[in-house]
C-alpha positions as CSV (number, residue, x, y, z in Angstrom):
1,M,0.0,0.0,0.0
2,G,3.0,2.3,0.5
3,E,3.5,2.1,-3.2
4,L,0.2,3.8,-3.8
5,V,1.7,7.0,-2.5
6,K,5.1,6.5,-4.1
7,T,4.0,5.6,-7.7
8,G,0.3,6.4,-7.9
9,N,-1.5,9.4,-9.2
10,L,0.3,12.6,-8.2
11,R,-2.9,14.3,-7.0
12,I,-3.8,11.3,-4.8
13,R,-0.2,11.2,-3.5
14,R,-0.3,14.9,-2.6
15,V,-3.7,14.7,-0.9
16,V,-2.8,11.6,1.1
17,G,0.6,13.1,2.1
18,L,-0.9,16.5,3.1
19,L,-3.7,14.9,5.1
20,L,-1.4,12.6,7.0
21,A,1.2,15.3,7.6
22,S,-1.6,17.4,9.2
23,L,-3.0,14.5,11.2
24,S,0.4,13.6,12.4
25,F,1.2,17.0,13.8
26,Y,-2.4,17.2,15.1
27,S,-1.6,14.1,17.2
28,T,1.5,15.5,18.8
29,L,-0.2,18.8,19.6
30,F,-3.2,17.0,21.1
31,L,-0.8,15.1,23.4
32,R,0.2,18.5,24.7
33,V,-3.0,20.6,24.9
34,Y,-5.5,18.0,26.3
35,W,-3.9,18.6,29.7
36,G,-5.4,22.1,29.8
37,P,-9.1,21.1,29.8
38,L,-8.2,18.1,31.9
39,A,-6.6,20.2,34.7
40,P,-9.8,21.0,36.6
41,Y,-10.8,17.3,36.7
42,L,-7.4,16.2,37.8
43,E,-7.5,18.9,40.5
44,A,-10.9,17.6,41.7
45,E,-9.4,14.1,42.0
46,G,-6.7,15.5,44.2
47,V,-3.9,16.0,41.7
48,D,-1.9,19.2,42.5
49,R,-2.2,22.0,40.0
50,E,1.6,22.5,40.0
51,L,2.2,18.9,39.1
52,V,0.0,19.3,36.0
53,G,2.0,22.4,35.0
54,L,5.3,20.5,35.6
55,T,4.2,17.5,33.6
56,G,3.3,19.7,30.7
57,S,6.6,21.6,30.8
58,L,8.6,18.3,31.0
59,F,6.9,17.0,27.9
60,F,8.6,19.9,26.0
61,S,12.0,19.0,27.5
62,G,11.8,15.6,25.8
63,Y,10.3,17.2,22.7
64,V,13.1,19.6,22.3
65,A,15.8,17.0,22.9
66,S,14.7,14.9,19.9
67,Q,14.3,17.6,17.3
68,I,17.6,17.5,15.6
69,P,18.0,13.7,15.7
70,G,14.4,13.4,14.3
71,G,15.2,15.9,11.5
72,I,18.4,14.1,10.5
73,L,16.5,10.7,10.5
74,A,13.9,12.2,8.2
75,D,16.5,13.7,5.8
76,R,18.1,10.2,5.7
77,R,15.3,7.7,5.9
78,G,12.3,9.8,4.9
79,P,9.7,11.9,6.8
80,G,6.9,9.3,6.6
81,F,8.9,6.6,8.3
82,T,10.1,9.0,11.0
83,M,6.7,10.5,11.7
84,G,5.1,7.1,12.0
85,L,7.7,5.6,14.3
86,G,7.6,8.6,16.6
87,L,3.8,8.6,16.8
88,V,3.4,4.9,17.6
89,I,6.0,5.0,20.4
90,S,4.9,8.3,21.9
91,G,1.3,7.2,22.0
92,S,2.2,3.9,23.6
93,I,4.2,5.7,26.4
94,N,1.4,8.3,27.0
95,A,-1.1,5.5,27.5
96,L,0.8,4.4,30.6
97,I,-0.2,7.7,32.3
98,S,-3.7,6.2,32.7
99,V,-2.5,3.4,34.9
100,T,0.4,4.9,36.9
101,L,0.7,7.1,39.9
102,P,0.8,10.9,39.4
103,S,4.4,10.9,40.7
104,I,5.4,8.9,37.6
105,W,3.7,11.3,35.1
106,P,6.6,13.7,34.7
107,L,9.0,10.9,33.6
108,L,6.4,9.5,31.2
109,S,5.8,12.9,29.9
110,I,9.5,13.4,29.1
111,A,9.6,10.1,27.2
112,T,6.4,10.9,25.3
113,G,7.8,14.2,24.3
114,I,11.0,12.6,23.0
115,F,9.2,10.5,20.4
116,A,6.5,13.1,19.6
117,G,9.4,15.5,18.7
118,T,10.1,13.5,15.5
119,V,7.1,14.8,13.6
120,Y,7.2,18.6,13.0
121,G,10.4,18.9,11.0
122,P,9.7,15.8,8.9
123,S,6.1,17.0,8.2
124,I,7.6,20.2,6.8
125,K,9.9,18.2,4.6
126,L,7.1,16.0,3.4
127,I,5.1,19.0,2.2
128,R,8.1,20.6,0.6
129,E,8.6,17.3,-1.3
130,L,5.0,17.0,-2.4
131,F,4.3,20.7,-3.1
132,P,7.5,22.3,-4.4
133,D,5.7,25.0,-6.5
134,N,2.9,26.0,-4.2
135,T,4.3,25.4,-0.7
136,E,2.6,28.4,0.9
137,R,-0.9,27.3,0.0
138,A,-0.2,23.8,1.1
139,M,1.1,25.1,4.4
140,G,-2.2,27.0,4.8
141,F,-4.1,23.8,4.8
142,Y,-1.5,21.9,6.8
143,G,-1.7,24.6,9.4
144,I,-5.3,23.6,10.3
145,S,-3.7,20.8,12.4
146,W,-2.5,23.5,14.8
147,A,-6.0,24.7,15.5
148,L,-8.0,21.4,15.6
149,P,-6.7,20.2,19.0
150,F,-7.8,23.5,20.5
151,L,-11.3,22.9,19.0
152,V,-11.6,19.2,19.9
153,A,-9.9,19.1,23.4
154,P,-12.2,21.6,25.3
155,W,-15.2,19.5,24.3
156,L,-14.0,16.0,24.1
157,V,-11.7,15.9,27.2
158,P,-14.3,17.3,29.7
159,Y,-16.9,14.9,28.3
160,I,-14.6,11.9,28.7
161,A,-13.4,13.0,32.1
162,S,-16.9,13.7,33.5
163,T,-18.5,10.5,32.2
164,L,-15.7,7.9,32.3
165,G,-13.0,9.5,34.4
166,A,-9.8,11.5,33.8
167,A,-7.7,8.4,33.0
168,Y,-9.6,7.7,29.9
169,A,-8.6,11.1,28.4
170,H,-5.1,9.8,28.4
171,V,-6.2,6.6,26.6
172,V,-8.1,8.4,23.8
173,S,-5.2,10.8,23.0
174,S,-2.8,7.8,22.9
175,I,-5.0,5.7,20.6
176,T,-5.2,8.6,18.2
177,S,-1.5,9.0,18.1
178,I,-0.8,5.3,17.6
179,S,-3.4,4.9,14.8
180,I,-2.1,7.9,12.8
181,G,1.4,6.6,13.2
182,I,0.5,3.3,11.7
183,L,-1.1,5.0,8.7
184,D,2.1,7.0,8.2
185,L,4.2,3.8,8.2
186,V,1.8,2.1,5.8
187,F,1.3,4.9,3.2
188,L,4.3,7.3,3.6
189,R,7.3,5.2,4.6
190,D,9.0,5.6,1.2
191,V,8.2,9.3,0.5
192,G,11.3,11.4,0.5
193,A,13.6,8.6,1.4
194,R,17.1,9.1,0.0
195,D,18.2,5.5,-0.2
196,G,21.6,6.4,1.1
197,N,22.3,9.0,-1.6
198,G,21.5,12.1,0.6
199,L,23.9,14.1,2.7
200,G,25.6,12.5,5.6
201,V,25.1,13.7,9.2
202,Y,28.3,15.8,9.1
203,E,27.4,17.4,5.8
204,I,23.8,18.1,7.0
205,L,25.1,19.9,10.1
206,R,27.8,21.8,8.0
207,V,25.2,23.2,5.6
208,L,22.9,24.1,8.4
209,R,25.7,26.0,10.2
210,G,26.0,28.2,7.1
211,S,22.5,29.5,7.7
212,S,23.0,30.1,11.5
213,S,21.9,33.8,11.5
214,R,18.7,33.0,9.8
215,V,18.1,30.0,12.1
216,A,18.6,32.3,15.1
217,L,16.2,35.0,14.0
218,I,13.4,32.6,13.1
219,S,14.0,30.7,16.3
220,I,13.7,33.8,18.6
221,G,10.7,35.1,16.8
222,G,8.8,31.8,16.8
223,L,9.7,31.1,20.5
224,L,8.1,34.4,21.5
225,V,5.0,33.7,19.5
226,L,4.6,30.1,20.7
227,Y,5.2,31.0,24.3
228,Y,1.8,32.7,24.4
229,N,0.3,29.8,22.4
230,W,1.1,27.4,25.3
231,V,-0.2,29.8,27.9
232,I,-3.5,29.7,25.9
233,A,-3.4,26.0,25.6
234,Y,-2.8,25.2,29.2
235,W,-4.3,28.0,31.2
236,L,-6.8,30.1,29.2
237,Y,-9.7,27.7,29.8
238,Y,-8.7,27.5,33.5
239,Y,-8.4,31.3,33.7
240,M,-11.9,31.8,32.3
241,I,-13.3,29.2,34.8
242,Q,-11.5,31.0,37.6
243,S,-12.9,34.3,36.4
244,G,-16.5,33.1,36.9
245,I,-17.3,31.9,33.4
246,D,-19.3,28.7,33.3
247,A,-17.7,25.6,31.7
248,V,-20.0,25.6,28.6
249,S,-19.2,29.2,27.8
250,A,-15.5,28.6,28.4
251,S,-15.5,25.6,26.0
252,A,-17.5,27.7,23.5
253,A,-14.8,30.5,23.7
254,M,-12.1,27.9,23.1
255,S,-14.1,26.6,20.1
256,I,-14.4,30.1,18.7
257,F,-10.7,30.4,19.1
258,S,-10.1,27.2,17.1
259,I,-12.7,27.7,14.5
260,S,-11.5,31.2,13.7
261,G,-8.0,29.8,13.3
262,I,-9.2,27.0,11.0
263,A,-11.0,29.5,8.8
264,S,-8.0,31.9,8.7
265,M,-5.1,29.6,7.8
266,P,-6.1,28.5,4.3
267,L,-6.5,32.2,3.5
268,A,-3.1,33.2,5.0
269,G,-1.1,31.9,2.1
270,M,-3.1,33.7,-0.5
271,L,-3.2,36.9,1.6
272,A,0.6,36.7,2.0
273,E,1.0,36.7,-1.8
274,K,-0.8,40.0,-1.9
275,M,0.5,41.8,1.2
276,G,3.9,40.2,1.4
277,L,4.9,37.4,3.8
278,F,6.6,39.6,6.4
279,R,4.2,42.6,6.2
280,L,1.3,40.2,7.0
281,L,3.2,38.5,9.8
282,L,4.3,41.8,11.6
283,T,0.8,43.2,11.3
284,D,-0.7,40.0,12.6
285,L,1.6,39.8,15.6
286,A,0.4,43.2,16.8
287,I,-3.2,42.1,16.6
288,Y,-2.4,38.9,18.4
289,S,-0.9,40.7,21.3
290,L,-3.7,43.3,21.6
291,S,-6.3,40.5,21.5
292,G,-4.6,38.7,24.4
293,I,-4.4,41.9,26.4
294,G,-8.1,42.3,25.9
295,V,-9.0,38.9,27.3
296,A,-6.6,39.3,30.2
297,L,-8.2,42.6,31.2
298,S,-11.8,41.7,30.5
299,P,-12.6,38.0,30.9
300,N,-16.3,38.6,30.9
301,L,-19.2,37.5,28.7
302,P,-19.9,38.3,25.9
303,Y,-16.6,40.1,25.3
304,V,-14.5,37.0,25.8
305,F,-16.1,35.5,22.7
306,L,-14.9,38.5,20.6
307,Y,-11.4,38.3,22.0
308,A,-11.3,34.6,21.5
309,G,-12.2,35.1,17.8
310,A,-9.5,37.7,17.3
311,L,-7.0,35.5,19.2
312,G,-7.8,32.6,16.9
313,V,-7.4,34.4,13.7
314,S,-4.2,36.3,14.7
315,R,-2.5,33.3,16.4
316,Y,-3.1,30.8,13.6
317,I,-2.2,33.1,10.7
318,T,1.4,32.9,12.1
319,T,1.4,29.1,11.6
320,P,1.5,28.8,7.8
321,L,3.6,31.9,7.6
322,N,6.3,30.5,9.9
323,S,6.1,27.1,8.1
324,S,6.5,28.7,4.7
325,I,9.5,30.7,5.9
326,L,11.1,27.4,7.1
327,A,10.3,25.5,3.9
328,R,11.7,28.3,1.7
329,S,14.7,29.3,3.7
330,F,16.8,26.1,3.5
331,D,18.2,23.7,1.0
332,E,15.8,20.8,0.3
333,K,18.3,18.2,1.4
334,I,18.4,19.6,5.0
335,V,15.0,21.2,5.3
336,A,13.8,18.6,7.9
337,T,16.9,19.1,10.0
338,A,16.7,22.9,9.7
339,S,13.0,22.9,10.5
340,S,13.6,20.6,13.5
341,T,16.5,22.7,14.8
342,V,14.3,25.9,14.7
343,N,11.4,24.0,16.2
344,M,13.7,22.7,19.0
345,L,14.3,26.3,20.0
346,W,10.6,27.3,19.5
347,Q,9.5,24.5,21.8
348,M,11.6,25.8,24.7
349,S,8.7,28.2,25.0
350,G,6.6,25.1,25.9
351,I,9.1,24.1,28.6
352,A,8.7,27.5,30.3
353,A,5.1,28.6,29.6
354,P,3.0,26.0,31.6
355,Y,5.0,26.3,34.8
356,V,6.0,29.9,34.6
357,T,2.4,30.9,34.2
358,V,1.5,29.0,37.5
359,V,4.2,31.0,39.3
360,L,2.9,34.2,37.8
361,F,-0.6,33.3,39.0
362,K,0.8,33.5,42.6
363,I,3.1,36.6,42.1
364,A,1.0,38.8,39.8
365,T,-2.6,37.3,40.2
366,P,-4.1,35.3,37.3
367,G,-5.1,38.4,35.4
368,G,-1.6,39.9,35.7
369,A,-0.1,36.6,34.6
370,M,-2.3,36.5,31.5
371,L,-1.5,40.2,30.7
372,I,2.3,39.7,30.9
373,S,2.0,36.6,28.7
374,A,0.0,38.5,26.1
375,L,2.9,40.9,25.5
376,T,5.2,38.2,24.1
377,P,3.8,38.2,20.5
378,A,4.5,41.9,20.3
379,T,8.1,41.4,21.2
380,A,8.5,38.9,18.4
381,I,8.1,41.7,15.9
382,I,11.7,42.7,16.6
383,P,13.5,39.6,15.3
384,Y,11.1,39.1,12.4
385,A,11.6,42.7,11.3
386,I,15.4,42.2,11.4
387,L,15.0,39.1,9.3
388,A,12.8,40.8,6.8
389,R,15.3,43.6,6.4
390,A,18.2,41.2,6.0
391,I,16.3,39.2,3.3
392,R,15.4,42.4,1.4
393,K,19.0,43.4,1.3
394,K,20.0,40.1,-0.3
395,E,17.2,40.2,-2.9
396,P,18.3,41.4,-6.4
397,R,17.0,44.9,-7.3
398,N,15.3,45.5,-10.6
């Protein structure tokens, strides 16, 4: 069946590849964000809130550690094989959380993160392989996978936790990851494989070093953007509940956030062609930060729905733009390694955000913590503006 993708109709090959790339990243993101809606139920069962934040942060430590090895493996063995292997193993480890003591969760979270970290860079490489001429538009559809977990988790996780128990939320997320990993191994294991003719590990790292300044600027900008993303993922639902909003309205606000993002991402590629990639990105980051400030200062109905919509549009427009920057900025032979390297630094935001926010809740009150966090997208304007200026200087003038 893997041959269907390798030698079959090009259109089918692209559709299957794009769909599985999206679902693969969806799975790794769901493994992270389902802890947010689950937190109130875990707390009701006697699990300490700080343990939940620590478990979420430690996932990212493992996730970060495996980025470069996962990228190199994808550049050597192919992105489909790498994604599938990582998803099957990460889902299997995550399932153990449902049957172990909370004191073991941080260790299992690290291990889950290690194998979940072999998906993002390879998925960027897969899309670059399948859509070399219209990468930006493909990234717009791929980017939907960033929003879907935020739409599904606030409804699915509370339903499972309230009817079956919190442990079953771990089981469902794990089964999803394992199932999609198997599909990757069946249908995509040969896509992008170099059969030993690609660059060696040393050559990959040497070529990557030649683009170090670009790697640094993209990494810093994305880290600042994603920091607030993980604050939203882990604590926005909780913040709304603590502010007096009922669970149904809080879930609805998170759904508006996700649906707005889903609607905006396919349009982002086309809009970037008209406005320019960096002009759209810099404008969007300002809107993203302002929307977060609004929800931090006024977490009240019905205004929270408006802020959630603006947050969703502005946050998720950054996703295909960042992915397009990655796909276009590096040689095809090292694009998985380069993307994984950048993503390694991006995901350090996830190590910090869940736990730092808990600390800020105590120091600056929940509202103050959310306000401080909302300023991070605005600071990302600085490295992206420097990168845009550097790229413009290197472009040939007519």
